PDB file of N, CA, C and O in Angstrom:
ATOM      1  N   MET A   1     176.386  96.918 138.191  1.00  0.00           N
ATOM      2  CA  MET A   1     177.729  97.355 137.896  1.00  0.00           C
ATOM      3  C   MET A   1     178.672  96.201 138.246  1.00  0.00           C
ATOM      4  O   MET A   1     178.590  95.622 139.329  1.00  0.00           O
ATOM      5  N   ASN A   2     179.563  95.880 137.315  1.00  0.00           N
ATOM      6  CA  ASN A   2     180.482  94.778 137.587  1.00  0.00           C
ATOM      7  C   ASN A   2     181.679  95.265 138.415  1.00  0.00           C
ATOM      8  O   ASN A   2     181.880  96.468 138.581  1.00  0.00           O
ATOM      9  N   LYS A   3     182.455  94.334 138.923  1.00  0.00           N
ATOM     10  CA  LYS A   3     183.570  94.669 139.819  1.00  0.00           C
ATOM     11  C   LYS A   3     184.644  95.490 139.114  1.00  0.00           C
ATOM     12  O   LYS A   3     185.241  96.386 139.711  1.00  0.00           O
ATOM     13  N   GLN A   4     184.884  95.183 137.854  1.00  0.00           N
ATOM     14  CA  GLN A   4     185.909  95.912 137.101  1.00  0.00           C
ATOM     15  C   GLN A   4     185.522  97.392 136.949  1.00  0.00           C
ATOM     16  O   GLN A   4     186.358  98.276 137.132  1.00  0.00           O
ATOM     17  N   THR A   5     184.268  97.649 136.620  1.00  0.00           N
ATOM     18  CA  THR A   5     183.788  99.020 136.476  1.00  0.00           C
ATOM     19  C   THR A   5     183.827  99.737 137.820  1.00  0.00           C
ATOM     20  O   THR A   5     184.230 100.897 137.895  1.00  0.00           O
ATOM     21  N   GLU A   6     183.411  99.051 138.876  1.00  0.00           N
ATOM     22  CA  GLU A   6     183.425  99.654 140.207  1.00  0.00           C
ATOM     23  C   GLU A   6     184.847 100.007 140.638  1.00  0.00           C
ATOM     24  O   GLU A   6     185.066 101.049 141.256  1.00  0.00           O
ATOM     25  N   THR A   7     185.798  99.162 140.322  1.00  0.00           N
ATOM     26  CA  THR A   7     187.203  99.433 140.654  1.00  0.00           C
ATOM     27  C   THR A   7     187.703 100.666 139.920  1.00  0.00           C
ATOM     28  O   THR A   7     188.390 101.503 140.506  1.00  0.00           O
ATOM     29  N   LYS A   8     187.362 100.785 138.629  1.00  0.00           N
ATOM     30  CA  LYS A   8     187.765 101.959 137.850  1.00  0.00           C
ATOM     31  C   LYS A   8     187.172 103.235 138.448  1.00  0.00           C
ATOM     32  O   LYS A   8     187.857 104.252 138.554  1.00  0.00           O
ATOM     33  N   ILE A   9     185.902 103.177 138.837  1.00  0.00           N
ATOM     34  CA  ILE A   9     185.231 104.338 139.417  1.00  0.00           C
ATOM     35  C   ILE A   9     185.886 104.703 140.746  1.00  0.00           C
ATOM     36  O   ILE A   9     186.142 105.878 141.011  1.00  0.00           O
ATOM     37  N   ARG A  10     186.159 103.695 141.586  1.00  0.00           N
ATOM     38  CA  ARG A  10     186.783 103.940 142.888  1.00  0.00           C
ATOM     39  C   ARG A  10     188.142 104.604 142.721  1.00  0.00           C
ATOM     40  O   ARG A  10     188.467 105.557 143.430  1.00  0.00           O
ATOM     41  N   GLU A  11     188.943 104.093 141.773  1.00  0.00           N
ATOM     42  CA  GLU A  11     190.272 104.661 141.548  1.00  0.00           C
ATOM     43  C   GLU A  11     190.190 106.096 141.027  1.00  0.00           C
ATOM     44  O   GLU A  11     190.966 106.959 141.438  1.00  0.00           O
ATOM     45  N   ARG A  12     189.243 106.341 140.120  1.00  0.00           N
ATOM     46  CA  ARG A  12     189.093 107.687 139.565  1.00  0.00           C
ATOM     47  C   ARG A  12     188.582 108.653 140.641  1.00  0.00           C
ATOM     48  O   ARG A  12     189.033 109.796 140.709  1.00  0.00           O
ATOM     49  N   ALA A  13     187.645 108.199 141.482  1.00  0.00           N
ATOM     50  CA  ALA A  13     187.122 109.037 142.561  1.00  0.00           C
ATOM     51  C   ALA A  13     188.239 109.385 143.544  1.00  0.00           C
ATOM     52  O   ALA A  13     188.309 110.511 144.037  1.00  0.00           O
ATOM     53  N   TYR A  14     189.095 108.436 143.822  1.00  0.00           N
ATOM     54  CA  TYR A  14     190.220 108.683 144.735  1.00  0.00           C
ATOM     55  C   TYR A  14     191.167 109.726 144.140  1.00  0.00           C
ATOM     56  O   TYR A  14     191.644 110.613 144.847  1.00  0.00           O
ATOM     57  N   THR A  15     191.436 109.615 142.842  1.00  0.00           N
ATOM     58  CA  THR A  15     192.309 110.590 142.169  1.00  0.00           C
ATOM     59  C   THR A  15     191.680 111.982 142.204  1.00  0.00           C
ATOM     60  O   THR A  15     192.370 112.969 142.456  1.00  0.00           O
ATOM     61  N   LEU A  16     190.392 112.061 141.955  1.00  0.00           N
ATOM     62  CA  LEU A  16     189.694 113.348 142.006  1.00  0.00           C
ATOM     63  C   LEU A  16     189.768 113.946 143.413  1.00  0.00           C
ATOM     64  O   LEU A  16     189.989 115.145 143.579  1.00  0.00           O
ATOM     65  N   TRP A  17     189.584 113.104 144.407  1.00  0.00           N
ATOM     66  CA  TRP A  17     189.642 113.540 145.801  1.00  0.00           C
ATOM     67  C   TRP A  17     191.023 114.076 146.148  1.00  0.00           C
ATOM     68  O   TRP A  17     191.150 115.123 146.783  1.00  0.00           O
ATOM     69  N   GLU A  18     192.066 113.345 145.723  1.00  0.00           N
ATOM     70  CA  GLU A  18     193.438 113.805 145.972  1.00  0.00           C
ATOM     71  C   GLU A  18     193.713 115.139 145.282  1.00  0.00           C
ATOM     72  O   GLU A  18     194.283 116.050 145.884  1.00  0.00           O
ATOM     73  N   ASN A  19     193.303 115.252 144.007  1.00  0.00           N
ATOM     74  CA  ASN A  19     193.537 116.482 143.235  1.00  0.00           C
ATOM     75  C   ASN A  19     192.793 117.687 143.818  1.00  0.00           C
ATOM     76  O   ASN A  19     193.226 118.826 143.646  1.00  0.00           O
ATOM     77  N   ALA A  20     191.674 117.436 144.506  1.00  0.00           N
ATOM     78  CA  ALA A  20     190.887 118.513 145.105  1.00  0.00           C
ATOM     79  C   ALA A  20     191.420 118.902 146.488  1.00  0.00           C
ATOM     80  O   ALA A  20     190.855 119.775 147.147  1.00  0.00           O
ATOM     81  N   GLY A  21     192.497 118.262 146.924  1.00  0.00           N
ATOM     82  CA  GLY A  21     193.081 118.598 148.227  1.00  0.00           C
ATOM     83  C   GLY A  21     192.575 117.718 149.347  1.00  0.00           C
ATOM     84  O   GLY A  21     192.619 118.118 150.511  1.00  0.00           O
ATOM     85  N   LYS A  22     192.096 116.533 149.025  1.00  0.00           N
ATOM     86  CA  LYS A  22     191.633 115.546 150.017  1.00  0.00           C
ATOM     87  C   LYS A  22     190.551 116.124 150.934  1.00  0.00           C
ATOM     88  O   LYS A  22     190.606 115.994 152.157  1.00  0.00           O
ATOM     89  N   ILE A  23     189.574 116.760 150.302  1.00  0.00           N
ATOM     90  CA  ILE A  23     188.462 117.373 151.031  1.00  0.00           C
ATOM     91  C   ILE A  23     187.571 116.273 151.594  1.00  0.00           C
ATOM     92  O   ILE A  23     187.152 115.363 150.877  1.00  0.00           O
ATOM     93  N   HIS A  24     187.287 116.374 152.898  1.00  0.00           N
ATOM     94  CA  HIS A  24     186.421 115.382 153.543  1.00  0.00           C
ATOM     95  C   HIS A  24     184.958 115.802 153.420  1.00  0.00           C
ATOM     96  O   HIS A  24     184.647 116.993 153.407  1.00  0.00           O
ATOM     97  N   GLY A  25     184.059 114.817 153.329  1.00  0.00           N
ATOM     98  CA  GLY A  25     182.632 115.091 153.277  1.00  0.00           C
ATOM     99  C   GLY A  25     182.078 115.210 151.866  1.00  0.00           C
ATOM    100  O   GLY A  25     180.882 115.441 151.688  1.00  0.00           O
ATOM    101  N   ARG A  26     182.927 115.055 150.867  1.00  0.00           N
ATOM    102  CA  ARG A  26     182.451 115.160 149.478  1.00  0.00           C
ATOM    103  C   ARG A  26     182.661 113.855 148.710  1.00  0.00           C
ATOM    104  O   ARG A  26     182.806 113.857 147.487  1.00  0.00           O
ATOM    105  N   GLU A  27     182.674 112.748 149.442  1.00  0.00           N
ATOM    106  CA  GLU A  27     182.917 111.442 148.818  1.00  0.00           C
ATOM    107  C   GLU A  27     181.933 111.155 147.696  1.00  0.00           C
ATOM    108  O   GLU A  27     182.310 110.666 146.632  1.00  0.00           O
ATOM    109  N   MET A  28     180.662 111.466 147.949  1.00  0.00           N
ATOM    110  CA  MET A  28     179.619 111.180 146.957  1.00  0.00           C
ATOM    111  C   MET A  28     179.821 112.028 145.708  1.00  0.00           C
ATOM    112  O   MET A  28     179.606 111.545 144.597  1.00  0.00           O
ATOM    113  N   ASP A  29     180.227 113.274 145.869  1.00  0.00           N
ATOM    114  CA  ASP A  29     180.475 114.137 144.707  1.00  0.00           C
ATOM    115  C   ASP A  29     181.563 113.549 143.816  1.00  0.00           C
ATOM    116  O   ASP A  29     181.419 113.474 142.596  1.00  0.00           O
ATOM    117  N   PHE A  30     182.661 113.131 144.461  1.00  0.00           N
ATOM    118  CA  PHE A  30     183.771 112.565 143.679  1.00  0.00           C
ATOM    119  C   PHE A  30     183.376 111.234 143.046  1.00  0.00           C
ATOM    120  O   PHE A  30     183.772 110.938 141.919  1.00  0.00           O
ATOM    121  N   TRP A  31     182.599 110.433 143.767  1.00  0.00           N
ATOM    122  CA  TRP A  31     182.154 109.139 143.240  1.00  0.00           C
ATOM    123  C   TRP A  31     181.260 109.353 142.013  1.00  0.00           C
ATOM    124  O   TRP A  31     181.441 108.699 140.986  1.00  0.00           O
ATOM    125  N   LEU A  32     180.301 110.267 142.127  1.00  0.00           N
ATOM    126  CA  LEU A  32     179.380 110.506 141.011  1.00  0.00           C
ATOM    127  C   LEU A  32     180.107 111.078 139.792  1.00  0.00           C
ATOM    128  O   LEU A  32     179.801 110.721 138.654  1.00  0.00           O
ATOM    129  N   GLN A  33     181.061 111.959 140.039  1.00  0.00           N
ATOM    130  CA  GLN A  33     181.836 112.504 138.921  1.00  0.00           C
ATOM    131  C   GLN A  33     182.648 111.409 138.247  1.00  0.00           C
ATOM    132  O   GLN A  33     182.697 111.331 137.020  1.00  0.00           O
ATOM    133  N   ALA A  34     183.282 110.568 139.046  1.00  0.00           N
ATOM    134  CA  ALA A  34     184.073 109.462 138.488  1.00  0.00           C
ATOM    135  C   ALA A  34     183.176 108.501 137.717  1.00  0.00           C
ATOM    136  O   ALA A  34     183.533 108.041 136.633  1.00  0.00           O
ATOM    137  N   GLU A  35     182.015 108.203 138.279  1.00  0.00           N
ATOM    138  CA  GLU A  35     181.061 107.293 137.625  1.00  0.00           C
ATOM    139  C   GLU A  35     180.622 107.866 136.274  1.00  0.00           C
ATOM    140  O   GLU A  35     180.540 107.144 135.281  1.00  0.00           O
ATOM    141  N   GLN A  36     180.344 109.156 136.251  1.00  0.00           N
ATOM    142  CA  GLN A  36     179.921 109.807 135.009  1.00  0.00           C
ATOM    143  C   GLN A  36     181.048 109.749 133.964  1.00  0.00           C
ATOM    144  O   GLN A  36     180.790 109.462 132.795  1.00  0.00           O
ATOM    145  N   GLU A  37     182.273 110.016 134.373  1.00  0.00           N
ATOM    146  CA  GLU A  37     183.412 109.975 133.455  1.00  0.00           C
ATOM    147  C   GLU A  37     183.644 108.575 132.905  1.00  0.00           C
ATOM    148  O   GLU A  37     183.894 108.408 131.711  1.00  0.00           O
ATOM    149  N   ILE A  38     183.563 107.576 133.765  1.00  0.00           N
ATOM    150  CA  ILE A  38     183.782 106.187 133.323  1.00  0.00           C
ATOM    151  C   ILE A  38     182.676 105.761 132.363  1.00  0.00           C
ATOM    152  O   ILE A  38     182.952 105.136 131.339  1.00  0.00           O
ATOM    153  N   ASN A  39     181.438 106.091 132.682  1.00  0.00           N
ATOM    154  CA  ASN A  39     180.316 105.723 131.801  1.00  0.00           C
ATOM    155  C   ASN A  39     180.389 106.464 130.481  1.00  0.00           C
ATOM    156  O   ASN A  39     180.056 105.900 129.438  1.00  0.00           O
ATOM    157  N   LYS A  40     180.815 107.708 130.505  1.00  0.00           N
ATOM    158  CA  LYS A  40     180.946 108.489 129.274  1.00  0.00           C
ATOM    159  C   LYS A  40     182.037 107.881 128.383  1.00  0.00           C
ATOM    160  O   LYS A  40     181.916 107.874 127.157  1.00  0.00           O
ATOM    161  N   ALA A  41     183.093 107.376 129.010  1.00  0.00           N
ATOM    162  CA  ALA A  41     184.188 106.766 128.259  1.00  0.00           C
ATOM    163  C   ALA A  41     183.737 105.489 127.552  1.00  0.00           C
ATOM    164  O   ALA A  41     184.306 105.117 126.525  1.00  0.00           O
ATOM    165  N   LYS A  42     182.734 104.828 128.084  1.00  0.00           N
ATOM    166  CA  LYS A  42     182.220 103.597 127.464  1.00  0.00           C
ATOM    167  C   LYS A  42     181.347 103.898 126.248  1.00  0.00           C
ATOM    168  O   LYS A  42     181.345 103.119 125.295  1.00  0.00           O
ATOM    169  N   LYS A  43     180.610 105.000 126.257  1.00  0.00           N
ATOM    170  CA  LYS A  43     179.605 105.284 125.230  1.00  0.00           C
ATOM    171  C   LYS A  43     180.154 105.626 123.851  1.00  0.00           C
ATOM    172  O   LYS A  43     179.504 105.254 122.874  1.00  0.00           O
ATOM    173  N   PRO A  44     181.293 106.301 123.679  1.00  0.00           N
ATOM    174  CA  PRO A  44     181.744 106.641 122.327  1.00  0.00           C
ATOM    175  C   PRO A  44     181.883 105.442 121.398  1.00  0.00           C
ATOM    176  O   PRO A  44     181.724 105.596 120.187  1.00  0.00           O
ATOM    177  N   ALA A  45     182.174 104.254 121.920  1.00  0.00           N
ATOM    178  CA  ALA A  45     182.282 103.080 121.055  1.00  0.00           C
ATOM    179  C   ALA A  45     180.955 102.811 120.354  1.00  0.00           C
ATOM    180  O   ALA A  45     180.941 102.445 119.179  1.00  0.00           O
ATOM    181  N   ALA A  46     179.844 102.988 121.059  1.00  0.00           N
ATOM    182  CA  ALA A  46     178.529 102.790 120.447  1.00  0.00           C
ATOM    183  C   ALA A  46     178.249 103.882 119.427  1.00  0.00           C
ATOM    184  O   ALA A  46     177.635 103.623 118.392  1.00  0.00           O
ATOM    185  N   ARG A  47     178.693 105.095 119.709  1.00  0.00           N
ATOM    186  CA  ARG A  47     178.462 106.196 118.772  1.00  0.00           C
ATOM    187  C   ARG A  47     179.290 106.032 117.513  1.00  0.00           C
ATOM    188  O   ARG A  47     178.846 106.412 116.429  1.00  0.00           O
ATOM    189  N   LYS A  48     180.482 105.474 117.633  1.00  0.00           N
ATOM    190  CA  LYS A  48     181.339 105.301 116.458  1.00  0.00           C
ATOM    191  C   LYS A  48     180.697 104.363 115.446  1.00  0.00           C
ATOM    192  O   LYS A  48     180.886 104.532 114.241  1.00  0.00           O
ATOM    193  N   ARG A  49     179.949 103.388 115.915  1.00  0.00           N
ATOM    194  CA  ARG A  49     179.292 102.472 114.983  1.00  0.00           C
ATOM    195  C   ARG A  49     178.224 103.193 114.170  1.00  0.00           C
ATOM    196  O   ARG A  49     177.998 102.850 113.010  1.00  0.00           O
ATOM    197  N   ALA A  50     177.574 104.172 114.752  1.00  0.00           N
ATOM    198  CA  ALA A  50     176.512 104.892 114.051  1.00  0.00           C
ATOM    199  C   ALA A  50     177.067 105.986 113.138  1.00  0.00           C
ATOM    200  O   ALA A  50     176.375 106.441 112.227  1.00  0.00           O
ATOM    201  N   ALA A  51     178.292 106.405 113.373  1.00  0.00           N
ATOM    202  CA  ALA A  51     178.856 107.512 112.608  1.00  0.00           C
ATOM    203  C   ALA A  51     178.918 107.256 111.100  1.00  0.00           C
ATOM    204  O   ALA A  51     178.621 108.179 110.342  1.00  0.00           O
ATOM    205  N   PRO A  52     179.281 106.072 110.619  1.00  0.00           N
ATOM    206  CA  PRO A  52     179.332 105.889 109.162  1.00  0.00           C
ATOM    207  C   PRO A  52     177.998 106.141 108.478  1.00  0.00           C
ATOM    208  O   PRO A  52     177.974 106.635 107.350  1.00  0.00           O
ATOM    209  N   LYS A  53     176.896 105.818 109.126  1.00  0.00           N
ATOM    210  CA  LYS A  53     175.589 106.076 108.522  1.00  0.00           C
ATOM    211  C   LYS A  53     175.365 107.571 108.373  1.00  0.00           C
ATOM    212  O   LYS A  53     174.890 108.034 107.336  1.00  0.00           O
ATOM    213  N   ALA A  54     175.703 108.314 109.396  1.00  0.00           N
ATOM    214  CA  ALA A  54     175.526 109.767 109.346  1.00  0.00           C
ATOM    215  C   ALA A  54     176.418 110.358 108.262  1.00  0.00           C
ATOM    216  O   ALA A  54     176.014 111.281 107.555  1.00  0.00           O
ATOM    217  N   LYS A  55     177.623 109.831 108.133  1.00  0.00           N
ATOM    218  CA  LYS A  55     178.542 110.318 107.112  1.00  0.00           C
ATOM    219  C   LYS A  55     177.993 110.015 105.722  1.00  0.00           C
ATOM    220  O   LYS A  55     178.065 110.855 104.825  1.00  0.00           O
ATOM    221  N   ALA A  56     177.452 108.830 105.548  1.00  0.00           N
ATOM    222  CA  ALA A  56     176.882 108.450 104.251  1.00  0.00           C
ATOM    223  C   ALA A  56     175.702 109.348 103.906  1.00  0.00           C
ATOM    224  O   ALA A  56     175.538 109.748 102.754  1.00  0.00           O
ATOM    225  N   LYS A  57     174.884 109.663 104.898  1.00  0.00           N
ATOM    226  CA  LYS A  57     173.743 110.548 104.653  1.00  0.00           C
ATOM    227  C   LYS A  57     174.218 111.930 104.241  1.00  0.00           C
ATOM    228  O   LYS A  57     173.644 112.551 103.347  1.00  0.00           O
ATOM    229  N   ALA A  58     175.270 112.410 104.896  1.00  0.00           N
ATOM    230  CA  ALA A  58     175.802 113.728 104.571  1.00  0.00           C
ATOM    231  C   ALA A  58     176.367 113.748 103.156  1.00  0.00           C
ATOM    232  O   ALA A  58     176.195 114.730 102.434  1.00  0.00           O
ATOM    233  N   GLU A  59     177.038 112.676 102.756  1.00  0.00           N
ATOM    234  CA  GLU A  59     177.581 112.594 101.405  1.00  0.00           C
ATOM    235  C   GLU A  59     176.455 112.559 100.378  1.00  0.00           C
ATOM    236  O   GLU A  59     176.550 113.191  99.326  1.00  0.00           O
ATOM    237  N   ASN A  60     175.400 111.828 100.679  1.00  0.00           N
ATOM    238  CA  ASN A  60     174.266 111.755  99.757  1.00  0.00           C
ATOM    239  C   ASN A  60     173.574 113.108  99.638  1.00  0.00           C
ATOM    240  O   ASN A  60     173.128 113.479  98.552  1.00  0.00           O
ATOM    241  N   ALA A  61     173.481 113.833 100.716  1.00  0.00           N
ATOM    242  CA  ALA A  61     172.828 115.141 100.691  1.00  0.00           C
ATOM    243  C   ALA A  61     173.664 116.142  99.902  1.00  0.00           C
ATOM    244  O   ALA A  61     173.117 117.034  99.253  1.00  0.00           O
ATOM    245  N   ALA A  62     174.994 115.999  99.956  1.00  0.00           N
ATOM    246  CA  ALA A  62     175.869 116.933  99.265  1.00  0.00           C
ATOM    247  C   ALA A  62     175.967 116.644  97.772  1.00  0.00           C
ATOM    248  O   ALA A  62     176.250 117.552  96.990  1.00  0.00           O
ATOM    249  N   SER A  63     175.742 115.412  97.366  1.00  0.00           N
ATOM    250  CA  SER A  63     175.867 115.071  95.949  1.00  0.00           C
ATOM    251  C   SER A  63     174.634 115.539  95.186  1.00  0.00           C
ATOM    252  O   SER A  63     173.519 115.484  95.704  1.00  0.00           O
ATOM    253  N   PRO A  64     174.839 116.002  93.947  1.00  0.00           N
ATOM    254  CA  PRO A  64     173.687 116.462  93.161  1.00  0.00           C
ATOM    255  C   PRO A  64     172.772 115.291  92.825  1.00  0.00           C
ATOM    256  O   PRO A  64     173.224 114.183  92.534  1.00  0.00           O
ATOM    257  N   LYS A  65     171.492 115.567  92.873  1.00  0.00           N
ATOM    258  CA  LYS A  65     170.519 114.517  92.568  1.00  0.00           C
ATOM    259  C   LYS A  65     170.270 114.456  91.069  1.00  0.00           C
ATOM    260  O   LYS A  65     170.299 115.473  90.376  1.00  0.00           O
ATOM    261  N   LYS A  66     170.030 113.262  90.590  1.00  0.00           N
ATOM    262  CA  LYS A  66     169.717 113.065  89.177  1.00  0.00           C
ATOM    263  C   LYS A  66     168.269 113.486  88.944  1.00  0.00           C
ATOM    264  O   LYS A  66     167.418 113.282  89.809  1.00  0.00           O
ATOM    265  N   PRO A  67     167.987 114.067  87.791  1.00  0.00           N
ATOM    266  CA  PRO A  67     166.592 114.432  87.521  1.00  0.00           C
ATOM    267  C   PRO A  67     165.743 113.175  87.399  1.00  0.00           C
ATOM    268  O   PRO A  67     166.192 112.145  86.897  1.00  0.00           O
ATOM    269  N   ALA A  68     164.532 113.283  87.861  1.00  0.00           N
ATOM    270  CA  ALA A  68     163.630 112.143  87.804  1.00  0.00           C
ATOM    271  C   ALA A  68     163.265 111.861  86.349  1.00  0.00           C
ATOM    272  O   ALA A  68     162.985 112.779  85.577  1.00  0.00           O
ATOM    273  N   SER A  69     163.274 110.589  85.990  1.00  0.00           N
ATOM    274  CA  SER A  69     162.898 110.241  84.609  1.00  0.00           C
ATOM    275  C   SER A  69     161.384 110.317  84.481  1.00  0.00           C
ATOM    276  O   SER A  69     160.648 110.010  85.419  1.00  0.00           O
ATOM    277  N   LYS A  70     160.940 110.727  83.316  1.00  0.00           N
ATOM    278  CA  LYS A  70     159.502 110.850  83.097  1.00  0.00           C
ATOM    279  C   LYS A  70     158.911 109.466  82.903  1.00  0.00           C
ATOM    280  O   LYS A  70     159.463 108.625  82.194  1.00  0.00           O
ATOM    281  N   ALA A  71     157.804 109.257  83.535  1.00  0.00           N
ATOM    282  CA  ALA A  71     157.126 107.980  83.415  1.00  0.00           C
ATOM    283  C   ALA A  71     156.428 107.913  82.059  1.00  0.00           C
ATOM    284  O   ALA A  71     155.856 108.895  81.588  1.00  0.00           O
ATOM    285  N   LYS A  72     156.487 106.750  81.454  1.00  0.00           N
ATOM    286  CA  LYS A  72     155.820 106.560  80.170  1.00  0.00           C
ATOM    287  C   LYS A  72     154.326 106.432  80.418  1.00  0.00           C
ATOM    288  O   LYS A  72     153.913 105.866  81.430  1.00  0.00           O
ATOM    289  N   PRO A  73     153.513 106.948  79.509  1.00  0.00           N
ATOM    290  CA  PRO A  73     152.073 106.820  79.700  1.00  0.00           C
ATOM    291  C   PRO A  73     151.657 105.352  79.640  1.00  0.00           C
ATOM    292  O   PRO A  73     152.278 104.541  78.954  1.00  0.00           O
ATOM    293  N   ALA A  74     150.620 105.039  80.355  1.00  0.00           N
ATOM    294  CA  ALA A  74     150.131 103.662  80.380  1.00  0.00           C
ATOM    295  C   ALA A  74     149.641 103.268  78.992  1.00  0.00           C
ATOM    296  O   ALA A  74     149.073 104.087  78.270  1.00  0.00           O
ATOM    297  N   ALA A  75     149.862 102.022  78.628  1.00  0.00           N
ATOM    298  CA  ALA A  75     149.433 101.531  77.320  1.00  0.00           C
ATOM    299  C   ALA A  75     147.910 101.503  77.278  1.00  0.00           C
ATOM    300  O   ALA A  75     147.253 101.170  78.265  1.00  0.00           O
ATOM    301  N   LYS A  76     147.376 101.849  76.151  1.00  0.00           N
ATOM    302  CA  LYS A  76     145.924 101.855  76.010  1.00  0.00           C
ATOM    303  C   LYS A  76     145.437 100.424  75.903  1.00  0.00           C
ATOM    304  O   LYS A  76     146.091  99.572  75.303  1.00  0.00           O
ATOM    305  N   THR A  77     144.295 100.175  76.486  1.00  0.00           N
ATOM    306  CA  THR A  77     143.768  98.817  76.476  1.00  0.00           C
ATOM    307  C   THR A  77     143.154  98.469  75.128  1.00  0.00           C
ATOM    308  O   THR A  77     143.157  97.307  74.722  1.00  0.00           O
ATOM    309  N   GLY A  78     142.653  99.424  74.470  1.00  0.00           N
ATOM    310  CA  GLY A  78     142.082  99.131  73.149  1.00  0.00           C
ATOM    311  C   GLY A  78     142.115 100.383  72.288  1.00  0.00           C
ATOM    312  O   GLY A  78     141.865 101.480  72.789  1.00  0.00           O
ATOM    313  N   SER A  79     142.409 100.247  71.038  1.00  0.00           N
ATOM    314  CA  SER A  79     142.462 101.431  70.174  1.00  0.00           C
ATOM    315  C   SER A  79     141.102 101.652  69.518  1.00  0.00           C
ATOM    316  O   SER A  79     140.220 100.795  69.564  1.00  0.00           O
ATOM    317  N   LYS A  80     140.961 102.809  68.916  1.00  0.00           N
ATOM    318  CA  LYS A  80     139.695 103.135  68.233  1.00  0.00           C
ATOM    319  C   LYS A  80     139.471 102.215  67.050  1.00  0.00           C
ATOM    320  O   LYS A  80     138.339 101.821  66.769  1.00  0.00           O
ATOM    321  N   LYS A  81     140.560 101.866  66.345  1.00  0.00           N
ATOM    322  CA  LYS A  81     140.419 100.980  65.176  1.00  0.00           C
ATOM    323  C   LYS A  81     139.931  99.616  65.606  1.00  0.00           C
ATOM    324  O   LYS A  81     139.083  99.021  64.940  1.00  0.00           O
ATOM    325  N   ALA A  82     140.453  99.110  66.713  1.00  0.00           N
ATOM    326  CA  ALA A  82     140.043  97.794  67.182  1.00  0.00           C
ATOM    327  C   ALA A  82     138.585  97.818  67.604  1.00  0.00           C
ATOM    328  O   ALA A  82     137.844  96.871  67.342  1.00  0.00           O
ATOM    329  N   ALA A  83     138.173  98.889  68.251  1.00  0.00           N
ATOM    330  CA  ALA A  83     136.785  99.009  68.683  1.00  0.00           C
ATOM    331  C   ALA A  83     135.855  99.091  67.463  1.00  0.00           C
ATOM    332  O   ALA A  83     134.788  98.477  67.444  1.00  0.00           O
ATOM    333  N   ALA A  84     136.268  99.847  66.463  1.00  0.00           N
ATOM    334  CA  ALA A  84     135.455  99.979  65.248  1.00  0.00           C
ATOM    335  C   ALA A  84     135.383  98.644  64.515  1.00  0.00           C
ATOM    336  O   ALA A  84     134.344  98.286  63.958  1.00  0.00           O
ATOM    337  N   SER A  85     136.483  97.920  64.519  1.00  0.00           N
ATOM    338  CA  SER A  85     136.513  96.636  63.830  1.00  0.00           C
ATOM    339  C   SER A  85     135.587  95.631  64.527  1.00  0.00           C
ATOM    340  O   SER A  85     134.882  94.874  63.860  1.00  0.00           O
ATOM    341  N   LYS A  86     135.588  95.622  65.862  1.00  0.00           N
ATOM    342  CA  LYS A  86     134.710  94.734  66.603  1.00  0.00           C
ATOM    343  C   LYS A  86     133.238  95.085  66.354  1.00  0.00           C
ATOM    344  O   LYS A  86     132.395  94.206  66.174  1.00  0.00           O
ATOM    345  N   ALA A  87     132.958  96.357  66.350  1.00  0.00           N
ATOM    346  CA  ALA A  87     131.584  96.790  66.137  1.00  0.00           C
ATOM    347  C   ALA A  87     131.122  96.406  64.737  1.00  0.00           C
ATOM    348  O   ALA A  87     129.970  96.010  64.560  1.00  0.00           O
ATOM    349  N   ALA A  88     131.990  96.514  63.746  1.00  0.00           N
ATOM    350  CA  ALA A  88     131.635  96.164  62.374  1.00  0.00           C
ATOM    351  C   ALA A  88     131.420  94.663  62.252  1.00  0.00           C
ATOM    352  O   ALA A  88     130.508  94.229  61.548  1.00  0.00           O
ATOM    353  N   SER A  89     132.231  93.873  62.914  1.00  0.00           N
ATOM    354  CA  SER A  89     132.070  92.419  62.804  1.00  0.00           C
ATOM    355  C   SER A  89     130.803  91.942  63.483  1.00  0.00           C
ATOM    356  O   SER A  89     130.174  90.986  63.028  1.00  0.00           O
ATOM    357  N   LYS A  90     130.417  92.606  64.581  1.00  0.00           N
ATOM    358  CA  LYS A  90     129.186  92.233  65.266  1.00  0.00           C
ATOM    359  C   LYS A  90     127.960  92.551  64.409  1.00  0.00           C
ATOM    360  O   LYS A  90     127.013  91.764  64.374  1.00  0.00           O
ATOM    361  N   THR A  91     127.965  93.660  63.740  1.00  0.00           N
ATOM    362  CA  THR A  91     126.816  94.043  62.948  1.00  0.00           C
ATOM    363  C   THR A  91     126.695  93.208  61.680  1.00  0.00           C
ATOM    364  O   THR A  91     125.589  92.979  61.190  1.00  0.00           O
ATOM    365  N   SER A  92     127.790  92.765  61.161  1.00  0.00           N
ATOM    366  CA  SER A  92     127.729  91.985  59.922  1.00  0.00           C
ATOM    367  C   SER A  92     127.292  90.547  60.178  1.00  0.00           C
ATOM    368  O   SER A  92     126.817  89.890  59.252  1.00  0.00           O
ATOM    369  N   LEU A  93     127.435  90.033  61.398  1.00  0.00           N
ATOM    370  CA  LEU A  93     127.042  88.666  61.712  1.00  0.00           C
ATOM    371  C   LEU A  93     125.540  88.556  61.890  1.00  0.00           C
ATOM    372  O   LEU A  93     125.000  87.470  61.682  1.00  0.00           O
ATOM    373  N   HIS A  94     124.872  89.552  62.240  1.00  0.00           N
ATOM    374  CA  HIS A  94     123.436  89.473  62.513  1.00  0.00           C
ATOM    375  C   HIS A  94     122.664  89.684  61.296  1.00  0.00           C
ATOM    376  O   HIS A  94     121.434  89.653  61.332  1.00  0.00           O
TER     377      HIS A  94
END
């Protein structure tokens, strides 16, 4: 933890302690609460970067999908006429 973060936590813990009526013996409770609040305040910046992706996904899910195009059948490697022609040429050569 850097000094700047520790200072923020200390100041927030002191404010919490004052607001609770300056109760003695609960220093750790106020410190942990302040630490949690300060750390939580840091995290939304990371979440904001991820939000556009989630928004884009939601928009894509809401938009109607285009029907899938039918795949064309694979081209035949050889036709019956070509096969018959080859067979005829082989028999006529012998």
